ZADO-1210 file (C-alpha; in nm, 4 decimals, padded with zeros to 6 digits):
<atoms>
<atom x="01.2096" y="-00.6470" z="01.3891" code="MET" pos="1"/>
<atom x="01.2344" y="-01.0244" z="01.4188" code="SER" pos="2"/>
<atom x="00.9742" y="-01.2596" z="01.2776" code="ILE" pos="3"/>
<atom x="00.7302" y="-01.4091" z="01.5283" code="VAL" pos="4"/>
<atom x="00.6754" y="-01.7549" z="01.3791" code="LYS" pos="5"/>
<atom x="00.4547" y="-01.8905" z="01.6597" code="GLU" pos="6"/>
<atom x="00.2303" y="-01.6530" z="01.8488" code="PHE" pos="7"/>
<atom x="00.0632" y="-01.7081" z="02.1852" code="LEU" pos="8"/>
<atom x="-00.2700" y="-01.5372" z="02.2510" code="TYR" pos="9"/>
<atom x="-00.4308" y="-01.5611" z="02.5965" code="ARG" pos="10"/>
<atom x="-00.7977" y="-01.5381" z="02.6917" code="VAL" pos="11"/>
<atom x="-01.0118" y="-01.6199" z="02.9934" code="LYS" pos="12"/>
<atom x="-01.3521" y="-01.7892" z="02.9594" code="VAL" pos="13"/>
<atom x="-01.6259" y="-01.5560" z="03.0852" code="THR" pos="14"/>
<atom x="-01.9848" y="-01.6218" z="03.1861" code="GLU" pos="15"/>
<atom x="-02.1145" y="-01.4801" z="02.8546" code="ASN" pos="16"/>
<atom x="-01.9135" y="-01.7446" z="02.6655" code="GLU" pos="17"/>
<atom x="-02.0660" y="-02.0465" z="02.8412" code="ILE" pos="18"/>
<atom x="-02.3383" y="-02.2382" z="02.6574" code="ASP" pos="19"/>
<atom x="-02.6359" y="-02.4519" z="02.7623" code="PHE" pos="20"/>
<atom x="-02.4024" y="-02.7480" z="02.8222" code="ASN" pos="21"/>
<atom x="-02.2009" y="-02.5490" z="03.0797" code="ASN" pos="22"/>
<atom x="-01.8864" y="-02.5291" z="02.8676" code="HIS" pos="23"/>
<atom x="-01.7314" y="-02.2827" z="02.6262" code="LEU" pos="24"/>
<atom x="-01.9577" y="-02.2189" z="02.3277" code="ASN" pos="25"/>
<atom x="-01.8012" y="-02.3349" z="01.9994" code="ASN" pos="26"/>
<atom x="-01.8422" y="-01.9870" z="01.8487" code="PHE" pos="27"/>
<atom x="-01.5580" y="-01.8544" z="02.0652" code="TYR" pos="28"/>
<atom x="-01.3020" y="-02.0922" z="01.9213" code="TYR" pos="29"/>
<atom x="-01.3573" y="-01.9362" z="01.5778" code="VAL" pos="30"/>
<atom x="-01.3554" y="-01.5856" z="01.7271" code="LYS" pos="31"/>
<atom x="-01.0268" y="-01.6543" z="01.9047" code="TRP" pos="32"/>
<atom x="-00.8822" y="-01.8026" z="01.5860" code="MET" pos="33"/>
<atom x="-00.9481" y="-01.4730" z="01.4112" code="GLN" pos="34"/>
<atom x="-00.8369" y="-01.2592" z="01.7069" code="ASP" pos="35"/>
<atom x="-00.5113" y="-01.4527" z="01.7527" code="SER" pos="36"/>
<atom x="-00.4342" y="-01.4236" z="01.3808" code="GLY" pos="37"/>
<atom x="-00.4869" y="-01.0479" z="01.3866" code="ILE" pos="38"/>
<atom x="-00.2615" y="-01.0107" z="01.6908" code="GLU" pos="39"/>
<atom x="00.0030" y="-01.2358" z="01.5334" code="HIS" pos="40"/>
<atom x="-00.0023" y="-01.0172" z="01.2216" code="SER" pos="41"/>
<atom x="00.0358" y="-00.7024" z="01.4324" code="LYS" pos="42"/>
<atom x="00.3301" y="-00.8603" z="01.6174" code="ALA" pos="43"/>
<atom x="00.4956" y="-00.9024" z="01.2759" code="ASN" pos="44"/>
<atom x="00.4242" y="-00.5426" z="01.1742" code="GLY" pos="45"/>
<atom x="00.1304" y="-00.6246" z="00.9459" code="VAL" pos="46"/>
<atom x="-00.1672" y="-00.4119" z="01.0502" code="THR" pos="47"/>
<atom x="-00.5071" y="-00.3290" z="00.9055" code="LEU" pos="48"/>
<atom x="-00.3432" y="-00.0165" z="00.7620" code="GLU" pos="49"/>
<atom x="-00.0904" y="-00.2380" z="00.5816" code="THR" pos="50"/>
<atom x="-00.3725" y="-00.4226" z="00.4087" code="TYR" pos="51"/>
<atom x="-00.5509" y="-00.0970" z="00.3228" code="GLU" pos="52"/>
<atom x="-00.2323" y="00.0330" z="00.1564" code="LYS" pos="53"/>
<atom x="-00.1994" y="-00.2905" z="-00.0416" code="LEU" pos="54"/>
<atom x="-00.5683" y="-00.2834" z="-00.1334" code="GLY" pos="55"/>
<atom x="-00.6017" y="-00.6493" z="-00.0362" code="ALA" pos="56"/>
<atom x="-00.7084" y="-00.8511" z="00.2648" code="THR" pos="57"/>
<atom x="-00.7816" y="-01.2055" z="00.3829" code="TRP" pos="58"/>
<atom x="-01.1119" y="-01.3919" z="00.3420" code="PHE" pos="59"/>
<atom x="-01.1695" y="-01.7202" z="00.5223" code="ALA" pos="60"/>
<atom x="-01.2290" y="-02.0083" z="00.2828" code="LYS" pos="61"/>
<atom x="-01.2718" y="-02.2753" z="00.5499" code="SER" pos="62"/>
<atom x="-01.2311" y="-02.3440" z="00.9193" code="HIS" pos="63"/>
<atom x="-01.1714" y="-02.6860" z="01.0667" code="HIS" pos="64"/>
<atom x="-01.1759" y="-02.7491" z="01.4419" code="ILE" pos="65"/>
<atom x="-01.1220" y="-03.0762" z="01.6246" code="GLU" pos="66"/>
<atom x="-01.2308" y="-03.0649" z="01.9877" code="TYR" pos="67"/>
<atom x="-01.0326" y="-03.2718" z="02.2362" code="LYS" pos="68"/>
<atom x="-01.1704" y="-03.1558" z="02.5747" code="ALA" pos="69"/>
<atom x="-01.4136" y="-02.8874" z="02.6969" code="PRO" pos="70"/>
<atom x="-01.3246" y="-02.5495" z="02.8449" code="ALA" pos="71"/>
<atom x="-01.5179" y="-02.4122" z="03.1420" code="PHE" pos="72"/>
<atom x="-01.5998" y="-02.0841" z="03.3128" code="LEU" pos="73"/>
<atom x="-01.2861" y="-01.9148" z="03.4434" code="GLY" pos="74"/>
<atom x="-01.0432" y="-02.1291" z="03.2431" code="ASP" pos="75"/>
<atom x="-00.7461" y="-01.9366" z="03.1127" code="GLU" pos="76"/>
<atom x="-00.6775" y="-02.0464" z="02.7572" code="ILE" pos="77"/>
<atom x="-00.3599" y="-02.0144" z="02.5516" code="ALA" pos="78"/>
<atom x="-00.4153" y="-02.0074" z="02.1755" code="VAL" pos="79"/>
<atom x="-00.0976" y="-02.0923" z="01.9864" code="LYS" pos="80"/>
<atom x="-00.1074" y="-01.9939" z="01.6194" code="THR" pos="81"/>
<atom x="00.1281" y="-01.9985" z="01.3232" code="TRP" pos="82"/>
<atom x="00.1275" y="-01.9937" z="00.9437" code="ILE" pos="83"/>
<atom x="00.2030" y="-02.3456" z="00.8230" code="SER" pos="84"/>
<atom x="00.1888" y="-02.2737" z="00.4510" code="GLU" pos="85"/>
<atom x="00.1733" y="-01.9774" z="00.2135" code="ILE" pos="86"/>
<atom x="00.1003" y="-02.0292" z="-00.1536" code="GLY" pos="87"/>
<atom x="00.0237" y="-01.7966" z="-00.4433" code="LYS" pos="88"/>
<atom x="-00.3195" y="-01.6773" z="-00.3219" code="ILE" pos="89"/>
<atom x="-00.3886" y="-01.8679" z="-00.0009" code="LYS" pos="90"/>
<atom x="-00.2333" y="-01.9550" z="00.3305" code="SER" pos="91"/>
<atom x="-00.3031" y="-02.2054" z="00.6031" code="ILE" pos="92"/>
<atom x="-00.3010" y="-02.0873" z="00.9630" code="ARG" pos="93"/>
<atom x="-00.2925" y="-02.3492" z="01.2393" code="LYS" pos="94"/>
<atom x="-00.4042" y="-02.3209" z="01.6006" code="TYR" pos="95"/>
<atom x="-00.3783" y="-02.5154" z="01.9249" code="GLU" pos="96"/>
<atom x="-00.5917" y="-02.4324" z="02.2281" code="PHE" pos="97"/>
<atom x="-00.4560" y="-02.5212" z="02.5747" code="TYR" pos="98"/>
<atom x="-00.5977" y="-02.4778" z="02.9242" code="ARG" pos="99"/>
<atom x="-00.3147" y="-02.3024" z="03.1050" code="ILE" pos="100"/>
<atom x="-00.3766" y="-02.4531" z="03.4516" code="SER" pos="101"/>
<atom x="-00.3061" y="-02.8123" z="03.3429" code="ASP" pos="102"/>
<atom x="-00.1619" y="-02.7631" z="02.9904" code="ASP" pos="103"/>
<atom x="-00.4521" y="-02.9735" z="02.8563" code="LYS" pos="104"/>
<atom x="-00.4933" y="-02.9623" z="02.4774" code="LEU" pos="105"/>
<atom x="-00.8555" y="-02.8551" z="02.4235" code="LEU" pos="106"/>
<atom x="-00.8677" y="-02.8269" z="02.0447" code="ALA" pos="107"/>
<atom x="-00.6658" y="-02.8101" z="01.7265" code="THR" pos="108"/>
<atom x="-00.7771" y="-02.6058" z="01.4286" code="ALA" pos="109"/>
<atom x="-00.6847" y="-02.4556" z="01.0963" code="GLU" pos="110"/>
<atom x="-00.8155" y="-02.1896" z="00.8635" code="THR" pos="111"/>
<atom x="-00.7553" y="-02.1644" z="00.4912" code="VAL" pos="112"/>
<atom x="-00.7304" y="-01.7934" z="00.4111" code="TRP" pos="113"/>
<atom x="-00.7514" y="-01.6499" z="00.0577" code="VAL" pos="114"/>
<atom x="-00.5866" y="-01.3158" z="-00.0256" code="PHE" pos="115"/>
<atom x="-00.8467" y="-01.0972" z="-00.1960" code="VAL" pos="116"/>
<atom x="-00.8419" y="-00.7623" z="-00.3760" code="ASP" pos="117"/>
<atom x="-01.0585" y="-00.5216" z="-00.1737" code="MET" pos="118"/>
<atom x="-01.2154" y="-00.3545" z="-00.4786" code="LYS" pos="119"/>
<atom x="-01.2924" y="-00.6522" z="-00.6987" code="SER" pos="120"/>
<atom x="-01.3443" y="-00.9135" z="-00.4277" code="GLY" pos="121"/>
<atom x="-01.1388" y="-01.1531" z="-00.6402" code="ARG" pos="122"/>
<atom x="-00.8363" y="-01.3564" z="-00.5265" code="PRO" pos="123"/>
<atom x="-00.5039" y="-01.1825" z="-00.5854" code="THR" pos="124"/>
<atom x="-00.1432" y="-01.2961" z="-00.5399" code="PRO" pos="125"/>
<atom x="-00.0100" y="-01.2623" z="-00.1856" code="ILE" pos="126"/>
<atom x="00.2489" y="-00.9867" z="-00.1798" code="LYS" pos="127"/>
<atom x="00.6070" y="-01.0869" z="-00.0990" code="ASP" pos="128"/>
<atom x="00.6140" y="-00.8233" z="00.1757" code="GLU" pos="129"/>
<atom x="00.3339" y="-01.0160" z="00.3508" code="ILE" pos="130"/>
<atom x="00.4918" y="-01.3577" z="00.2959" code="LYS" pos="131"/>
<atom x="00.8277" y="-01.2412" z="00.4257" code="SER" pos="132"/>
<atom x="00.6714" y="-01.1298" z="00.7560" code="LYS" pos="133"/>
<atom x="00.5706" y="-01.4847" z="00.8500" code="PHE" pos="134"/>
<atom x="00.8188" y="-01.7240" z="00.6939" code="LEU" pos="135"/>
<atom x="01.1708" y="-01.7752" z="00.8223" code="ILE" pos="136"/>
<atom x="01.4032" y="-01.8701" z="00.5381" code="SER" pos="137"/>
</atoms>
């Protein structure tokens, strides 16, 4: 299995996702950040079962989003995501959101994730088998 360094996740803005201002509600950017990360992990063979076996998982430490342009009802959105950095206990995942019809950059974002032991809830070193699934040497 080859490593998928950059992953593309596609979504379409639905009526339920539109806010009072008639554009995509900010909540969905964070949701799609999480969803795209999960799908990227799966594409690299790292599933929820993998984390259960390791007894560790990811907790979000922070999210940062910079909005460039709004998304509207019916827009098809491409979320590009990748791991930009992996340290001892945390990683940084980056995201770019594009409207597919005109390739307009809608937002850039990043999440700092901390690897945490499921039983203790304390940070734990990221296993090499996880690191190796995302980094190309």
